[in-house]
C-alpha positions in Angstrom: 40.9 26.7 -11.3 44.4 26.5 -9.9 47.5 28.8 -10.0 50.2 27.0 -12.0 53.9 28.2 -12.3 55.5 28.2 -15.7 57.2 30.2 -18.4 54.8 31.8 -20.9 54.5 34.7 -23.3 53.1 37.7 -21.5 50.4 39.0 -23.8 50.5 42.5 -22.2 54.3 43.1 -22.4 55.0 41.1 -25.5 58.0 39.6 -23.8 58.9 36.3 -22.2 59.4 35.6 -18.6 58.3 33.7 -15.6 54.7 34.5 -14.7 51.9 33.0 -12.5 49.0 32.2 -14.8 45.5 30.7 -14.1 45.0 27.4 -15.8 42.2 24.9 -15.7 43.1 21.8 -13.7 42.8 19.7 -16.8 45.9 21.4 -18.4 48.0 21.3 -15.3 50.2 18.5 -14.0 48.6 15.2 -13.1 49.2 15.7 -9.4 47.1 18.9 -9.6 44.2 17.0 -11.3 44.3 14.4 -8.6 44.2 17.1 -5.9 41.1 18.6 -7.6 39.3 15.2 -7.5 40.1 14.7 -3.8 39.1 18.3 -2.8 35.8 18.0 -4.5 34.8 14.6 -3.1 31.0 14.7 -2.7 29.6 13.9 0.7 26.1 12.3 1.0 23.6 11.7 3.7 20.1 10.4 4.2 18.0 13.3 5.6 14.5 14.7 5.8 14.1 17.7 3.5 11.7 20.4 4.5 10.6 23.0 2.0 8.2 26.0 2.7 7.0 28.8 0.5 4.6 31.7 0.8 1.3 31.4 -1.1 0.8 34.3 -3.5 4.0 36.2 -2.5 4.1 38.3 -5.7 0.5 39.4 -5.2 1.2 40.4 -1.6 4.3 42.3 -2.5 2.4 44.1 -5.3 -0.3 45.2 -2.8 1.9 46.2 0.1 5.6 45.9 -0.1 6.6 47.3 3.3 3.8 45.4 5.1 4.5 42.1 3.3 8.3 42.4 4.0 7.7 43.0 7.7 5.2 40.1 7.9 7.7 37.8 6.0 10.5 38.7 8.5 8.2 37.8 11.4 7.3 34.5 9.7 10.9 33.7 9.1 11.7 34.2 12.7 8.8 32.0 13.7 9.7 29.2 11.3 13.4 29.3 12.2 12.5 29.0 15.9 10.3 26.0 15.3 13.0 24.3 13.1 15.6 24.8 15.9 13.2 23.6 18.5 12.8 20.3 16.6 16.6 19.9 16.1 16.5 20.9 12.4 18.9 23.1 10.4 18.0 25.9 8.1 19.9 25.3 4.9 18.9 28.5 3.1 16.4 31.3 2.7 15.6 32.3 -0.8 13.2 35.3 -0.9 9.9 33.8 0.5 11.1 30.2 0.5 13.0 28.2 3.2 14.9 25.0 2.8 15.8 23.0 6.0 16.8 19.4 6.9 16.1 17.2 9.9 17.8 14.1 11.1 14.4 12.8 12.4 11.4 12.3 10.1 9.0 12.5 13.0 10.5 15.8 14.2 10.2 17.3 10.7 6.5 16.5 10.4 5.8 17.7 14.0 7.6 20.9 13.2 5.6 21.4 10.0 2.3 20.8 11.9 3.2 23.3 14.7 4.3 25.9 12.2 1.0 25.7 10.3 -1.0 25.8 13.5 0.9 28.8 14.8 0.6 30.7 11.5 -3.1 30.0 11.4 -3.5 31.4 14.9 -1.6 34.5 14.0 -3.6 35.0 10.7 -6.9 35.0 12.7 -5.9 38.4 14.2 -4.7 39.9 10.9 -6.7 41.6 8.1 -7.3 39.5 5.0 -4.9 41.4 2.7 -2.1 40.9 5.2 -2.7 37.2 5.9 0.4 35.1 4.9 -0.1 31.4 4.3 2.7 28.8 3.6 2.8 25.6 1.7 5.1 22.9 3.1 6.6 19.8 1.5 8.6 17.1 3.3 10.6 14.3 1.8 13.0 11.7 3.0 15.9 11.2 0.6 19.6 10.9 0.0 21.2 14.3 -0.7 24.7 15.7 -1.6 26.3 18.1 0.8 28.4 21.1 -0.5 29.5 23.2 2.4 26.2 24.4 3.9 23.9 23.5 1.0 22.2 20.3 0.0 21.4 19.1 -3.5 20.0 16.2 -5.3 16.8 14.3 -6.2 15.5 14.4 -2.6 15.5 18.2 -2.6 13.7 18.3 -6.0 11.0 16.0 -4.7 10.5 18.1 -1.5 10.2 21.2 -3.6 7.7 19.6 -5.9 5.6 18.4 -3.0 5.6 21.9 -1.5 4.3 23.4 -4.8 1.4 20.8 -4.8 0.4 21.4 -1.2 -2.8 23.3 -0.4 -2.4 26.8 1.2 -1.8 26.3 4.9 -1.2 22.5 4.2 1.5 20.0 4.4 2.3 17.4 1.7 4.7 14.5 2.5 6.2 11.8 0.3 5.5 8.1 0.6 8.8 7.5 2.3 7.9 10.0 5.0 4.4 8.6 5.4 5.9 5.1 6.0 7.9 6.5 8.9 5.3 8.6 10.6 1.9 6.9 10.0 2.0 4.9 13.2 3.9 7.5 15.3 1.9 10.7 15.1 -1.8 11.2 15.9 -2.6 12.7 12.5 -4.6 11.8 9.4 -3.1 11.2 6.0 -5.0 11.6 2.7 -3.5 9.9 -0.3 -3.2 12.4 -3.2 -2.0 9.8 -5.8 1.3 9.2 -7.5 2.8 12.5 -8.7 5.1 13.1 -11.6 8.2 15.1 -10.6 10.2 16.9 -13.2 13.4 15.1 -14.3 12.5 12.1 -12.1 11.4 8.9 -13.8 9.5 7.3 -11.0 6.2 8.6 -9.7 6.2 9.9 -6.1 3.4 8.9 -3.8 2.0 12.0 -2.0 0.0 12.4 1.2 -1.7 15.4 2.6 -1.3 15.7 6.4 -4.6 16.2 8.0 -4.4 18.5 11.0 -6.5 21.3 12.5 -4.9 23.9 10.3 -5.6 22.1 7.1 -8.3 23.3 4.7 -11.7 21.7 5.4 -12.7 21.6 1.7 -11.7 18.8 -0.7 -8.6 19.6 -2.7 -9.5 20.7 -6.3 -8.7 18.1 -8.8 -7.5 15.5 -6.3 -10.6 13.3 -6.5 -10.6 13.1 -2.6 -13.6 13.5 -0.4 -13.6 14.3 3.3 -16.1 13.0 5.8 -17.6 15.3 8.5 -15.0 16.2 11.0 -12.2 16.3 8.5 -11.5 12.5 8.5 -10.2 11.5 5.1 -11.9 8.7 3.2 -9.0 8.1 0.8 -6.0 7.2 2.8 -3.0 5.2 1.7 -4.0 2.4 -0.7 -3.7 -1.0 1.0 -0.8 -3.0 -0.5 -1.8 -6.1 -2.5 0.0 -8.4 0.0 -2.2 -7.1 2.9 -5.3 -7.4 0.8 -4.5 -11.0 -0.2 -3.6 -11.8 3.4 -6.9 -10.4 4.6 -8.7 -12.5 2.0 -7.0 -15.7 3.1 -7.9 -15.0 6.8 -11.5 -14.4 5.8 -11.6 -17.6 3.9 -10.2 -19.5 6.9 -12.8 -17.9 9.1 -15.6 -18.8 6.6 -14.3 -22.4 6.5 -14.5 -22.6 10.3 -18.0 -21.3 10.3 -19.1 -23.8 7.6 -17.4 -26.6 9.5 -19.1 -25.5 12.7 -22.4 -25.7 11.0 -21.7 -29.2 9.7 -20.7 -30.3 13.2 -23.6 -28.6 14.9 -26.4 -29.7 12.6 -25.4 -33.3 12.0 -26.6 -34.8 15.3 -30.1 -33.6 14.8 -30.5 -33.6 11.0 -27.9 -36.1 9.9 -25.2 -35.1 7.4 -26.1 -31.6 6.2 -22.8 -30.6 4.6 -20.5 -33.1 2.9 -17.0 -32.5 4.2 -15.0 -33.0 1.0 -11.4 -32.5 -0.2 -9.2 -30.8 0.7 -10.6 -30.9 4.2 -10.4 -34.7 4.1 -6.6 -34.3 4.5 -7.0 -33.7 8.2 -9.4 -36.6 8.8 -8.6 -40.0 10.3 -9.9 -42.7 8.0 -10.8 -46.4 8.6 -12.3 -48.9 6.2 -15.6 -50.2 7.6 -16.2 -52.8 4.8 -15.2 -53.6 1.3 -16.5 -55.8 -1.6 -14.5 -58.3 -3.6 -13.1 -56.6 -6.7 -15.0 -57.2 -9.9 -13.2 -57.8 -13.2 -14.3 -57.1 -16.8 -12.3 -57.9 -20.0 -12.5 -55.4 -22.8 -11.2 -55.1 -26.3 -10.7 -58.8 -26.9 -8.6 -59.3 -23.7 -6.3 -56.4 -24.3 -7.7 -54.4 -21.4 -9.0 -55.4 -18.0 -11.3 -53.2 -15.9 -11.1 -53.8 -12.2 -13.6 -52.2 -9.8 -13.2 -52.1 -6.0 -15.7 -50.6 -3.5 -14.9 -49.6 0.0 -17.1 -48.1 2.8 -14.9 -45.6 4.6 -15.5 -43.7 7.8 -13.8 -40.3 8.3 -13.4 -38.8 11.7 -12.7 -35.1 12.1 -11.0 -34.5 15.4 -13.6 -36.5 17.2 -16.2 -33.8 16.5 -18.0 -35.4 13.7 -17.7 -38.4 11.5 -19.1 -39.2 8.0 -19.4 -42.4 6.0 -18.4 -42.5 2.4 -18.6 -45.1 -0.4 -15.5 -45.0 -2.5 -15.3 -46.7 -5.9 -11.9 -47.3 -7.5 -11.7 -48.3 -11.1 -8.4 -49.5 -12.7 -8.0 -50.0 -16.4 -4.9 -51.7 -17.8 -3.4 -54.6 -19.7 -3.5 -58.1 -18.3 -0.7 -59.3 -16.1 -0.1 -58.7 -12.5 3.3 -57.1 -13.1 2.0 -54.4 -15.5 0.8 -51.1 -14.2 -2.8 -49.9 -15.0 -3.0 -47.2 -17.7 -5.9 -45.4 -16.0 -7.2 -45.1 -12.5 -10.5 -43.4 -11.5 -11.8 -42.9 -7.9 -15.2 -41.6 -7.0 -16.8 -41.0 -3.6 -20.4 -40.6 -2.5 -21.7 -39.6 0.9 -23.8 -42.2 2.8 -26.6 -41.4 5.3 -24.9 -43.9 7.7 -22.6 -47.0 7.9 -25.4 -49.0 6.4 -27.3 -46.1 4.7 -28.0 -45.2 1.2 -26.2 -42.6 -0.9 -27.3 -39.0 -0.4 -26.4 -35.7 -2.1 -25.4 -32.8 0.2 -23.8 -29.4 -0.2 -20.0 -29.8 -0.3 -18.1 -28.0 2.4 -16.0 -26.1 -0.2 -19.1 -24.6 -1.7 -20.5 -23.9 1.8 -17.2 -22.1 2.7 -17.5 -19.8 -0.4 -21.1 -19.0 0.4 -20.2 -18.3 4.0 -17.3 -16.1 2.8 -19.4 -13.9 0.6 -22.3 -13.7 3.2 -20.0 -12.9 6.1 -18.0 -10.3 4.1 -21.2 -8.5 3.0 -22.6 -8.5 6.6 -19.3 -7.4 8.1 -18.4 -4.7 5.6 -21.9 -3.3 5.2 -23.4 -3.7 8.7 -21.5 -5.3 11.5 -18.1 -3.7 11.1 -18.8 -0.9 8.6 -15.9 -1.4 6.1 -14.0 -4.1 7.9 -13.9 -7.8 8.3 -11.9 -10.2 10.5 -9.1 -10.4 8.0 -9.0 -6.7 7.3 -8.9 -5.9 11.0 -5.9 -8.2 11.4 -4.1 -6.8 8.4 -4.9 -3.2 9.4 -6.9 -2.2 6.3 -10.4 -1.0 5.7 -12.8 -0.3 2.7 -14.6 3.0 2.3 -16.8 4.5 -0.3 -15.1 6.9 -2.7 -17.9 9.4 -2.0 -18.9 11.1 1.2 -21.1 8.2 2.2 -21.2 5.3 4.7 -20.5 1.7 3.8 -23.9 -0.1 3.5 -25.1 -3.6 2.7 -25.9 -2.6 -0.9 -22.4 -1.4 -1.7 -20.8 -4.2 0.3 -22.9 -6.8 -1.6 -22.1 -5.3 -5.0 -18.4 -5.2 -4.2 -18.1 -8.7 -2.9 -20.2 -10.3 -5.7 -18.1 -8.5 -8.3 -15.1 -10.4 -6.9 -16.2 -13.3 -9.0 -15.6 -11.2 -12.1 -12.6 -9.5 -10.8 -10.7 -12.7 -10.0 -12.2 -14.8 -12.8 -11.3 -12.5 -15.7 -7.7 -13.7 -15.9 -6.9 -12.2 -12.5 -7.8 -8.8 -13.9 -8.5 -7.5 -10.4 -4.9 -8.4 -9.3 -3.4 -6.7 -12.3 -5.4 -3.5 -11.6 -4.2 -3.5 -8.0 -0.6 -3.8 -9.1 -0.6 -1.3 -12.0 -3.5 1.1 -11.7 -2.9 4.6 -10.3 -5.1 4.2 -7.2 -4.0 0.6 -6.6 -7.6 -0.7 -6.5 -9.1 -3.9 -8.0 -11.9 -4.1 -10.5 -14.7 -4.9 -8.0 -13.5 -1.8 -5.9 -13.7 0.6 -8.8 -17.0 -0.6 -10.1 -18.7 -0.6 -6.7 -17.3 2.9 -5.8 -15.1 1.5 -3.0 -11.6 2.2 -1.9 -9.5 -0.2 0.2 -7.0 1.7 2.3 -4.7 1.7 5.3 -6.9 1.8 8.4 -4.4 4.0 10.2 
């Protein structure tokens, strides 16, 4: 609203004259409308939003109004002191709730943890009816600033997280978790993707595990805690890290299978046939070759030409194998015309002058080594890890309060054949399912998560 000068009928006096009347900016002169737009320019900033609220405040007030009010004032002073200590700003107090913002994500989570620890210590010396517990939600988001207040989607998410947090607990969003997971010595338990009112996208939520957190599993969260409060269900491992770990494990298995081929061949002869694509790194030389044989088919319209070569392949000077390669070309007569079909087959020989033999291909040996090593590593040697998972910073844990064993690891890894064979169903589940797990994880009762 603005004060506009003009001549108008005075409704009180019934006469005409020059008066000051209140008009909406839309019915004033254009320059006033422009001034309104400039004066109400919205400022925005990226900040960490901190929301805290008393658990069961109405019940406490109904039981003891004076005592609850006195306790609330003491908690307010404590919370405000911690917020200032961690360079935060109290935006507003609303009854039993506080809204604050921090420029540092790490400072905001540290502040929340220290508040809950101090409140827990104070509650230990207070009678049960007077105990006052807070829920805290923390979110990193872009907000609008209007004088001292902040507004926007980021505030709504923080408020929603606060309402979902357990009494005496802290719930943070995925954006906050990404910033603090490697910077604070805390545990984080994945609560799933939460639906926030008036926000289309789901919000990943994580419970901060600290000494003031409840020791029992959260009702309805589907999470289990190991002894000592360590969470089994941490942040789900991204698909890129899982695939990267799988590739590393396959490379490790290929090296193991190749080492077996190299180590056993001097004593037992060729035990594993080193086939394609590993032949791409070999150095080849032709030991001998036969003269091509020619056969005329279909009344002279097609000519079949067969060539045989004895080839020796050397792999980095560690091992060499001899192969008989047969090339068959089928095409029309005439040297200038290209063949219409070419077929090439290879068979392993026991030696340069040896007979053909059948041995396990290295590709099959690599896959067998992959499954065997994965089962042993996850179920016994590394208990939920493998070389690839360690390098990618992920682990696999049972969904129940159990340890990873050989039976579960064997079931999980053998089910990968179904998971990846059924039109990549496992990959689709990892991309679109709520818990971001593949088919073989769900069936075997396993959960692949961030190791940190």
